[in-house]
C-alpha positions, 0 to 999 in steps of 0.5 A: 545695576542698583544693588552691590554687584560682582562680575567674575570671569577667567579660564578656571576657578570662577565658580568656587570664587563666586561661591566664596564671595556669596558666602562672605556677603551672606555672612554680612547678612545680605540676601545674595543672588548668585548665577554660575555654571552650577545654576541660579540661586537666591540665598539657599534657594535653587532657582535653576540648575545647569549652566547659567554663567551669562547675563541672561540668567544673571538678569533673572536674579534681579527680578527677585525683590529679596536680592540685596547683592548679585554675584555673577559668573560670566563665562567665555560663551556668555561674554561672546554671545551676549556681552555685558548687558548691564550698566557695569558692576561695582567690582569685577575680576579676571582670574586667569587666561588659559587655552581652555576654549581656544578655537571656539567662537572665532577666538584662536589666541590667548590674547584674543581671549584676554581681550574678550574677558577684559570686558569684566574689569572694564565694567567695574565702577569701584574696584577691578581685581586681576591676577598679577601672576598672569601677564595677559591679566596685567595688560588689562590695567590699561582698560580699568576705569574704576578708582581702585585696582587690586592685584592678586598674587600667589607670591608675596615677592611678585615685583609688580605687586610690590611696585603697586604697594609702593604707589598705595594700591590694593594687593592680595597675596599668599605669604609663606613667612612663619605660616602660610596666610593670605593677606590684603594690603592697601599700600604698605598697610595690612588690612588683614590676613587669614592663615591657610590652616584656617581656610577649610576649603584649602585643606590646611593650605595643601589645595592651592586653588582654594587659596587662589579663589579665597584671595579673589573673594577676599579682595572683591568682598572688601571692594564691596565694602565688607569689613575684614572680620566678616570676610575672615569669619566667612572664609574660616567656615566655608567648606566645599561640600555637595551643599555649598559647592556641588561638584567641586572638591567634594569628599565622601567618607561613607563608602567602602573607599574614600571618594573625591568628586571634583572638576578640573578643566585643563592641564593647569587645574589638573596639575594642581589637583594632582599636586594635592593628591600626591600629598594626601596620605592614603594607605591603599591605591589611588584611582583617577577617572577623568574625562575631556570635553570634546570641543577642545584642541587635540593637544589641549586634551593630551596635555590634560592627560600628561598633567595627571601622569604618575600620580595615580595607580590606575587611570580610567579615561573617558569622553564627557557625556556631551561629545561636542563634535567628536566621535565616541572614544576619541577624547578618551584616547587622547587623554590616554595618549597624553598619559603614555607620553609621560611613561604611564604603562598601558596596563595602568590605563582603561579607556571607557566606551562612554562616560557612564561606562567610565563611572561603572568601571571607576566605582568597581575598582577601589577596595578598602583604604583606596582613594577614587578621584572622579574628575568630571563636570557631570556631577549628577551622574557621579552622585547617582553612583554614590547612592547606589554604592552606599546601599 
């Protein structure tokens, strides 16, 4: 690659991290080529919609002479089927390694998944950025050939981070002293910090995943040579909306009720979303419509259901649009079983016959002052319901 480039992988959080990094580079006056699970983009121009999180689609970006930097999401499937076809990247990041895709493509353990995803940090020429709170990510340090490694943590007292600081290494972490803020350090020198309240995508710091994404985007941008004041300005203006990050933490206020459309893939992501919703002040009821992708293990889907238990008034359980090998209703039933194992009563659960049926039910339930959370990867299907409801 002859332009500044970033590869980003992990189990959850990749797309939003890519979006944040692209926004930072754009703030620096750079024309950014971006490929993610949402599509392929050059600046604000949409080149392709749909999952493009592999090197085949990333390479399309490079054919356009306008592109001055590339930000590429590399998901499990792309890494497994194509590997990395480029001659490395400037900066690479692994956000986390969870159980989301175990059992697919011959990968059955987290260790095997970590080995696959480590290809991204092995490819980094200038800086590798890894999650210091994830032991499997930390083990990737032995594969890094880049001169700089940045350790990222949601905890300022992470002992591995503190040790890395003592040796002069780069660190990015969340600090709760006085007020919550994300910090970037080189050794014991603070390069800069941004308060959580100043990062709108984090909703004043209440949505922790956005702070996690911002930590990685900040470190990656700095590794690409962006000045910290530019990073700060970009993260202070980036909002996760339908235009900037479709299907990820998009709020809508022009309906009879409050609506949030987002995607949370698996127990860890849904637990963080649930924590955020619990803290939201809503005078009415809270409803959740959520779905499960069929090619996940039974226990993974049940655990996804468990992670959302006892937060919402009512749950609408659904299959994803693409059943991915399961008979209709099976994934929805597994979500329901997870909820029941956490003592959510049957009267608070609706099992939809299809994803479309789930959307119909979900949009018919809330009243004024209620909150509806639609947690699905099928953003376009959910958005169609918005336009009809708003009429």
